[in-house]
N, C-alpha and C positions, 0 to 999 in steps of 0.2 A: 548574460543578456537580460536587459530590463523589459518589463511589460511594454508592448507597443513597438519595440524594436524588431527589425526583421532578422530572421535567422538565415542559414545558407540556402534553405529550400524556399524562402520567400513567404513564409507564413508567420504571423505574429504569435507571440507566447500566449496571448489572450485567446486567440482563435484555436490554439492547441488545447488550452484548458476547456473551451467549449466543446471541441470535438471529443476530448476524453471524457468529459461529463456526460455528453450524449451517449457515448459508447458504454460508459458504466451503467447508464439508466436503461438502455434498451437492446443490448446485444448479448444474449446469454450464451451464444456457441463458443466453442474452443476457437474455431476460425476467426471470429470477431475478436477474441483475445489476442491472437497472433497478429492480426491486422493492426490492432491498436498498439501493440508493442512495436511493430515495424514502423509505425507512423511517428511514434513518440520520439522526440529529439533530446537526447540526454543533455541536460544542463542544470545549473543551479538556480534557475528562475523559479518564481513562485509556482505552485501547483495547485490542483484542487484540494489537496490535503491541507495546504496553508490556509486556504479559505474556510476549511472545515475547523481547524484550530481556532481561527479568529471568529468562529460562529457566523460567518458570512454565508455559508451554505448549511442548511440543516443536515443532521445526521442523528442516528439512533445510538447515543453514547451509552456503553455499558460499564466504563471505567474511565476515571480521569484523575490524574494528580499533577504535580507541578512538572514532572518530567515526560509523561506519556499520556496518550489519549487512545482509547480503544472504542471502536464503533462497528456496528453491523455492516457487512458488505451488502451493497444494494443489488448485487448479482450473485447471490450465494451459490457456492459449489457444493454445500453440504447443509444439513439441517442447522448446524451452528457454523457460521463462517464470519469471523470477526477480524478485522484490521487493527493492528497495534503500531502506533507510529510515535516517534520521538516528537516532542513539541517544538524543539529547537533542532533544525536540520543540520547546522553547523558543517556544511559541505558533504553530508552523508546522504548523497543522492541514491546510492546503492551499496550493496555489501562490498563490491569490488573497489569502492572508494574509501573503505575504512582505513584509517590510521590508528596507530597506537593510542592516541588521545580519545578515541571513540570506544575503547574497551569498556569503560564503566557503563555507558549508555547501551551498548550491545547486550551486555549481561543483564542490565536492569530491564531491557525489553523482553528477554526471555523469561526472567522472573515474573514479570508483569503477565506474560502469557499464561504461566502457571497459576497465578492468582485468578485470572479471568476464567481459565478452564475449570477451576474448582467452583467458582461462582456460578458457572453456567451448568454445572452438574455433569462434567465430562469425566467421571470417575473411571469409566471403561477404557479411556485413552483418547487421544487426539493427535492431530498432525500439525507440525509447524512448517510453513513454506516461506521461503524468501526468493522471489524472482529477481534475477540480476541481469541487466542488459537485454538487448534485442532477442538473443538466442534463448534467454532465460524467461522470455515473455513478460518482461517488466514493461508497464505501460505508464507508470507514474514515477517520476524521478524524485522521490523523497522516500528514503528507505522505509519499508513496511513489512510487518510479519503478518502472514495469514494464519489464523488459528482456525482449524477445521475439525469437526467432530459431529457426534450424533449419529454416526453410522459406521459400518465397517469399511475401512479404507482398503484399496487395492494396491498391489505392488506388481510390476513397477508403476510409479506414479504418472510418468509423462510419456 
């Protein structure tokens, strides 16, 4: 679906981006995360992350190279909460959409998480999270890795 086209629920992709941007900026509770995930429409349309990659939306970038971009989450769930994304989506809207051709970038994103964790001083440990699909609480359909650290994590996580 292209920006401006109507999806099955009758809302445009640009309005979904505005809703998600608003959600990311102003709703810290877990219920809001669930609401955003359930409201998100899985598609390969441009997302808020595409706008961050293009520098159309400001972000607090902590790492960038030709393949990946890492920036601080605007609704942190830990003292250190960084999102790591591939700069080229290539159909990788979520982990469940991965194909064999994505193996290199998937490994690269995990290696990038290790580099960023070291850069952030997370020597005592950190957590990596990939939300996938509505039940996995995925609200942005551009694969992204959450790097969480700076405190003791709990188990089970969700």
